[in-house]
C-alpha positions in Angstrom: 27.8 -11.8 47.9 27.4 -14.4 50.6 27.1 -17.5 48.3 28.7 -18.9 45.2 25.4 -18.4 43.4 25.3 -14.7 44.4 28.8 -14.1 43.1 28.0 -15.9 39.8 24.9 -13.9 39.3 26.7 -10.6 40.0 29.5 -11.4 37.6 27.0 -12.3 34.9 25.2 -8.9 35.4 28.4 -6.9 35.7 30.0 -8.2 32.5 26.8 -8.9 30.7 25.0 -5.5 31.0 26.8 -3.0 33.2 30.1 -2.8 31.4 30.0 -1.5 27.8 33.7 -1.6 27.1 37.0 -2.0 28.9 37.1 1.8 29.6 34.1 1.3 32.0 36.4 -0.6 34.4 37.3 1.3 37.6 40.9 0.0 37.6 43.8 0.0 35.2 43.6 -3.8 34.8 42.8 -3.8 31.1 45.8 -1.5 30.5 48.0 -4.4 31.6 46.7 -6.3 28.5 48.1 -4.1 25.8 50.9 -5.8 23.8 54.2 -4.1 23.9 57.2 -6.4 24.0 55.2 -9.4 22.8 56.5 -11.7 20.0 55.6 -10.6 16.5 53.2 -13.6 16.1 51.2 -12.6 19.1 51.0 -8.9 18.1 50.0 -9.9 14.6 47.3 -12.3 15.9 45.8 -9.7 18.3 45.8 -7.1 15.5 43.6 -9.4 13.4 40.9 -9.7 16.1 37.6 -7.9 15.2 37.3 -4.4 16.9 33.9 -5.2 18.4 35.5 -8.2 20.2 38.4 -6.1 21.5 36.0 -3.4 22.7 34.3 -5.9 25.1 37.6 -7.3 26.4 38.2 -7.1 30.1 41.4 -9.0 30.8 44.3 -8.0 33.0 47.3 -9.6 31.3 48.8 -11.2 28.2 48.7 -15.0 28.8 50.3 -16.0 25.5 53.0 -18.7 26.2 55.4 -19.9 23.5 54.9 -23.0 21.4 51.1 -23.2 21.0 51.1 -24.6 17.4 48.8 -27.6 17.0 47.9 -27.5 20.7 44.4 -28.1 22.2 43.8 -25.0 24.3 41.1 -24.1 26.8 40.5 -20.5 27.8 38.8 -20.1 31.2 36.5 -17.0 31.3 36.9 -16.3 27.6 34.6 -13.3 27.7 34.2 -11.7 24.2 36.7 -14.1 22.8 39.6 -11.8 22.1 42.3 -14.1 23.5 40.5 -17.2 22.0 40.6 -15.8 18.5 44.3 -14.8 18.9 45.0 -18.3 20.2 43.1 -19.8 17.2 45.6 -18.0 14.9 48.6 -19.2 17.0 47.6 -22.9 17.3 47.0 -23.0 13.5 44.4 -24.9 11.5 45.5 -28.2 13.1 45.0 -27.0 16.7 41.8 -26.2 18.5 40.7 -23.6 21.0 37.7 -23.9 23.4 36.5 -20.8 25.3 34.2 -21.1 28.3 32.4 -18.3 30.0 29.6 -18.0 32.5 28.0 -14.9 30.9 25.5 -15.5 28.1 26.0 -12.1 26.6 29.7 -12.7 26.2 29.2 -16.1 24.6 26.8 -14.5 22.1 29.3 -11.8 21.2 32.1 -14.4 20.7 30.0 -16.8 18.6 29.0 -14.0 16.2 32.6 -13.7 15.1 33.7 -17.3 14.6 33.2 -17.3 10.8 34.8 -13.8 10.5 38.1 -15.0 12.1 38.0 -18.3 10.2 38.0 -16.4 7.0 40.4 -13.8 8.2 43.0 -16.6 9.0 42.3 -18.5 5.8 41.1 -21.7 7.6 38.9 -24.2 5.7 36.9 -24.8 8.9 36.6 -23.1 12.3 39.1 -24.2 15.0 37.4 -22.4 18.0 34.4 -23.3 20.0 32.6 -21.3 22.7 30.6 -22.8 25.6 28.6 -21.3 28.4 29.5 -22.7 31.8 31.5 -22.0 34.9 35.1 -22.9 35.4 34.4 -24.7 38.7 32.4 -27.3 36.7 34.2 -27.9 33.4 33.0 -31.5 33.0 29.4 -30.4 33.4 30.0 -28.3 30.3 31.1 -31.4 28.4 34.9 -31.1 28.7 36.8 -34.3 29.2 39.7 -35.2 31.5 43.2 -35.3 30.1 42.1 -33.6 26.9 44.0 -30.2 26.7 47.6 -29.3 26.2 47.3 -25.8 27.7 44.7 -24.1 29.8 44.8 -20.3 29.7 42.9 -17.6 31.6 43.0 -13.8 31.6 41.7 -12.1 34.8 38.9 -14.5 35.3 39.9 -16.7 38.3 39.7 -13.6 40.5 36.0 -13.5 39.6 35.5 -17.1 40.7 34.3 -17.7 44.3 35.6 -21.3 44.5 39.2 -21.1 43.4 40.1 -24.6 44.6 37.5 -26.1 42.4 38.5 -24.0 39.5 42.1 -25.0 39.7 41.2 -28.6 40.4 39.0 -28.7 37.2 41.8 -27.1 35.2 44.2 -29.8 36.5 41.7 -32.6 35.6 41.2 -31.5 32.0 44.9 -31.1 31.3 47.0 -33.9 29.9 50.0 -35.0 31.8 52.8 -32.5 31.2 50.1 -29.9 30.3 50.2 -26.3 31.5 48.0 -23.8 33.2 49.2 -20.3 32.1 47.2 -17.5 33.4 47.1 -13.8 34.3 45.1 -12.7 37.3 44.6 -10.0 39.9 46.4 -10.4 43.2 46.2 -8.7 46.6 49.1 -7.6 48.8 47.4 -9.2 51.8 44.2 -11.2 52.4 41.0 -9.5 51.3 38.7 -8.9 54.4 35.2 -10.3 54.5 33.5 -6.8 54.3 35.0 -6.4 50.8 33.6 -9.7 49.8 30.1 -8.4 50.4 30.5 -5.6 47.8 29.2 -6.4 44.3 31.3 -3.8 42.5 34.5 -5.0 44.2 33.6 -8.5 43.0 32.9 -7.2 39.5 36.2 -5.4 39.4 38.0 -8.5 40.6 39.3 -7.0 43.8 37.0 -8.8 46.3 38.0 -12.2 44.8 41.7 -11.5 44.4 43.9 -14.0 46.0 46.7 -13.0 48.3 49.7 -14.0 46.1 51.2 -16.3 48.9 47.9 -18.2 49.0 48.3 -19.2 45.3 51.3 -21.3 46.2 49.5 -23.3 48.8 46.4 -23.6 46.6 48.3 -24.8 43.5 50.3 -27.4 45.4 47.2 -28.7 47.2 45.5 -29.3 43.8 48.5 -31.2 42.5 50.2 -28.7 40.3 53.9 -27.9 40.2 55.1 -24.8 42.0 53.8 -21.6 40.4 56.4 -19.8 38.2 55.9 -16.0 37.9 56.3 -14.7 34.4 55.4 -11.0 34.5 53.7 -8.5 36.7 52.3 -5.0 36.7 50.8 -2.7 39.4 47.1 -2.0 39.1 45.8 1.5 39.8 42.3 2.0 41.2 40.7 5.1 39.6 37.5 5.4 41.6 37.8 7.4 44.8 35.0 5.5 46.5 36.6 2.1 45.7 40.0 3.4 47.0 38.4 4.1 50.4 36.8 0.6 50.5 40.1 -1.2 49.8 42.1 0.8 52.3 45.8 -0.1 52.3 45.5 -3.2 50.1 47.4 -3.0 46.9 46.7 -5.0 43.7 48.8 -6.3 41.0 48.4 -8.2 37.7 50.5 -11.3 37.8 51.0 -14.0 35.1 52.0 -17.5 36.4 52.6 -20.8 34.9 51.8 -24.2 36.6 52.4 -27.7 35.2 50.6 -31.0 35.7 53.6 -33.2 36.5 53.6 -37.0 36.1 52.1 -38.9 39.0 54.6 -40.0 41.7 57.3 -37.7 40.2 61.0 -38.4 40.9 63.0 -35.3 40.7 66.7 -34.8 40.2 68.9 -31.8 39.6 69.9 -31.5 35.9 71.9 -29.5 33.5 69.7 -28.4 30.7 70.6 -26.7 27.4 68.1 -24.9 25.2 68.5 -25.9 21.5 67.0 -22.6 20.1 64.4 -24.5 18.3 61.3 -22.5 19.2 60.4 -19.9 16.5 60.8 -16.3 17.6 62.9 -17.5 20.6 65.9 -18.9 18.7 68.5 -17.0 20.8 66.9 -17.4 24.2 63.7 -18.5 25.9 62.6 -16.5 28.9 60.7 -19.2 30.7 59.7 -17.1 33.8 61.2 -14.3 35.9 63.9 -16.6 37.2 64.8 -18.9 34.3 66.3 -17.5 31.1 67.6 -20.2 28.8 70.1 -19.0 26.2 70.7 -21.1 23.1 73.5 -23.7 23.6 74.3 -22.4 27.2 74.1 -25.1 29.9 72.0 -24.2 32.9 71.7 -26.1 36.2 68.1 -26.4 37.3 66.4 -28.0 40.3 64.6 -31.3 40.1 61.1 -29.8 39.6 62.2 -27.6 36.7 64.0 -30.5 35.1 60.9 -32.6 35.4 58.8 -29.8 33.8 61.1 -29.6 30.8 61.2 -33.4 30.4 57.4 -33.9 30.6 55.9 -30.8 28.9 55.6 -29.8 25.3 59.1 -28.1 25.7 60.8 -31.5 25.9 62.1 -31.6 22.3 63.6 -28.2 22.7 66.1 -29.1 25.5 69.0 -31.4 26.0 68.7 -32.6 29.6 71.4 -34.3 31.6 70.6 -35.6 35.1 73.3 -34.4 37.5 72.1 -35.7 40.9 70.5 -38.6 42.6 66.7 -38.6 42.3 64.8 -37.1 45.3 61.5 -35.6 46.0 60.7 -32.3 44.3 61.6 -29.3 46.5 58.8 -26.7 47.1 59.3 -22.9 47.3 59.0 -20.9 50.4 55.9 -18.6 50.4 58.3 -15.7 50.9 60.2 -16.5 47.7 60.7 -13.1 46.1 60.7 -14.7 42.6 57.0 -15.5 43.1 55.9 -12.1 44.4 54.2 -10.0 41.6 54.5 -6.8 43.6 58.3 -7.1 43.8 58.6 -8.0 40.2 56.4 -5.1 39.2 58.6 -2.8 41.2 61.7 -4.2 39.5 60.3 -3.8 36.1 59.0 -0.3 36.8 55.7 -1.5 35.4 53.2 0.8 37.0 50.5 1.3 34.4 49.2 4.8 33.5 45.6 5.7 34.0 43.5 5.0 30.9 41.8 8.1 29.5 38.1 7.8 30.0 37.5 9.1 26.5 39.1 6.1 24.9 36.9 4.1 22.5 
């Protein structure tokens, strides 16, 4: 696993031929992806996805942000296409979803069910496309800069050996004000080099898991806003041999959202009031683990959050009144507890149960 090419080949083999279904995974990661308190529209969309697509789904979260209608969406590491097909229902016939995955077998599976879901959703033409390629080289796959409203990913960045390039490419293809909303696996401390030589640990996502503090530095170095933690769950490792290999390192599934802010941003604290205009979130919008916007209730926010609400697709849904002189956007401390997926998982009591190995 010494080179980028080695990791890519291992991931292709692991997900293309070694894993038959999500129950073959050696961690509870896929259990974090089962809808529970999701909006009705997301649950309904997922319920319409073909069973064979769901069987080969290997995600670790539920990256379904609000307000996707008519958006152009890119799914990094789309796998069998489960999330893409659900997104295609949520964006509607006037939106479009592109899925990209490095594994040929996964692309073949997803392409087989394009017409099925088009007919299932009652669309006159398909609104989803699948491409084979790697997330570190999106433009080589034919994707254009400034062309997507939202980039999503579900437990795929941890399989990527060059995370700076992956985030930089996502940043490049997003429009100004666009969002990277993704679930991924995170480590409680830096993963040592000996784990990064293990092909099974790479396939399971643990060898490539970022230490959660490093995400902050990485995101800011690429140009994104601060990461905003939405949800988190502890991940349980089933396999005794793998538990020995990872030692005292803990793993969690965390969903973060990052925004592509305007160039040379000028930030200022503001009072923002949610209008209640997003369907299924008319009473309140839980933006992340720190920001809960209730309808018609003014909230004071820092300059960066004010800028996000002004420049993103959420702009029409908020009344924004600048309350302070403009200044540079403040950045979070790496010790900020609101960004720590392990603390949030503890707070939510969201330790997932071991999946029965007889599940189909």
